[in-house]
C-alpha positions in Angstrom: -1.9 14.5 12.0 0.8 15.4 9.5 -0.1 14.5 5.9 2.4 12.0 4.4 3.1 12.9 0.8 4.6 9.7 -0.6 3.5 9.8 -4.2 2.2 6.7 -6.0 4.0 5.8 -9.2 3.1 7.6 -12.3 1.2 5.5 -14.9 3.5 6.6 -17.7 6.5 5.4 -15.8 4.8 2.1 -15.2 4.0 1.7 -18.9 7.6 2.4 -19.8 8.8 -0.3 -17.3 6.3 -2.8 -18.8 7.5 -2.2 -22.4 9.1 -5.2 -23.9 7.6 -7.7 -21.6 5.9 -10.8 -22.9 4.3 -12.3 -19.8 2.2 -10.5 -17.2 0.6 -11.6 -14.0 -1.3 -9.4 -11.7 -1.9 -9.6 -7.9 -4.3 -7.8 -5.7 -3.3 -7.8 -2.0 -6.7 -8.4 -0.4 -7.3 -6.0 2.5 -3.7 -5.0 2.3 -3.8 -2.1 4.7 -5.2 -4.5 7.4 -1.8 -6.3 7.3 -0.1 -3.1 8.7 -0.1 -2.9 12.5 -0.6 0.4 14.1 1.9 1.2 16.9 0.2 0.9 20.3 0.9 4.5 21.2 -0.8 5.7 17.9 -3.9 3.6 18.3 -5.8 6.2 20.3 -5.8 8.4 17.2 -8.2 5.9 15.6 -10.8 5.8 18.4 -14.5 5.9 17.4 -17.7 5.3 19.3 -20.5 2.9 18.8 -23.7 2.3 20.7 -21.7 -0.3 22.8 -18.7 1.9 23.7 -15.4 3.0 22.3 -13.3 1.1 19.8 -9.9 1.6 18.3 -8.0 0.0 15.4 -5.0 -2.3 15.9 -4.3 -2.4 12.2 -4.4 0.3 9.6 -7.9 0.7 8.3 -8.6 1.8 4.7 -9.6 5.5 4.8 -7.0 7.0 7.1 -5.4 10.0 5.4 -2.0 8.5 5.4 -3.0 4.9 4.7 -2.4 4.9 0.9 1.0 6.5 1.2 2.1 4.3 4.1 1.0 1.1 2.2 2.7 2.2 -1.1 5.9 2.9 0.8 5.8 -0.4 2.7 5.0 -2.5 -0.5 7.8 -0.8 -2.4 10.2 -1.4 0.5 9.3 -5.1 0.7 9.7 -5.5 -3.1 12.9 -3.4 -3.3 15.2 -4.8 -5.9 12.4 -6.4 -7.8 10.4 -3.3 -8.7 12.7 -2.0 -11.5 13.3 -5.5 -13.0 10.4 -7.8 -12.4 7.3 -6.0 -11.1 5.5 -2.8 -10.7 3.5 -1.7 -7.6 0.5 0.6 -7.3 -1.0 0.6 -3.8 -2.3 -3.0 -3.3 -1.9 -4.0 -6.9 1.3 -5.7 -8.3 2.2 -6.5 -11.9 4.8 -9.2 -12.3 6.4 -9.3 -15.8 8.5 -11.7 -17.8 10.6 -10.8 -20.8 
């Protein structure tokens, strides 16, 4: 597996973006990575065995080496256009601001 190197935002950049805001609301995307489907051809890479046989994930489990990078990129893509003005994203946490 090739390691994805999509960096999370730097905390100092986030603090600068929040400067001047008067209202803050925070969201935590519960089990966020479980909302990301794994392509059928890649599911075999997640196979594990139990006492009852083999299992594989259909959605991205927390703990895969690229899960944090993939989820950060996806969240920033979905919120593109808002991240510089109204919100900041860090993995499954979102801060919404009002000025």
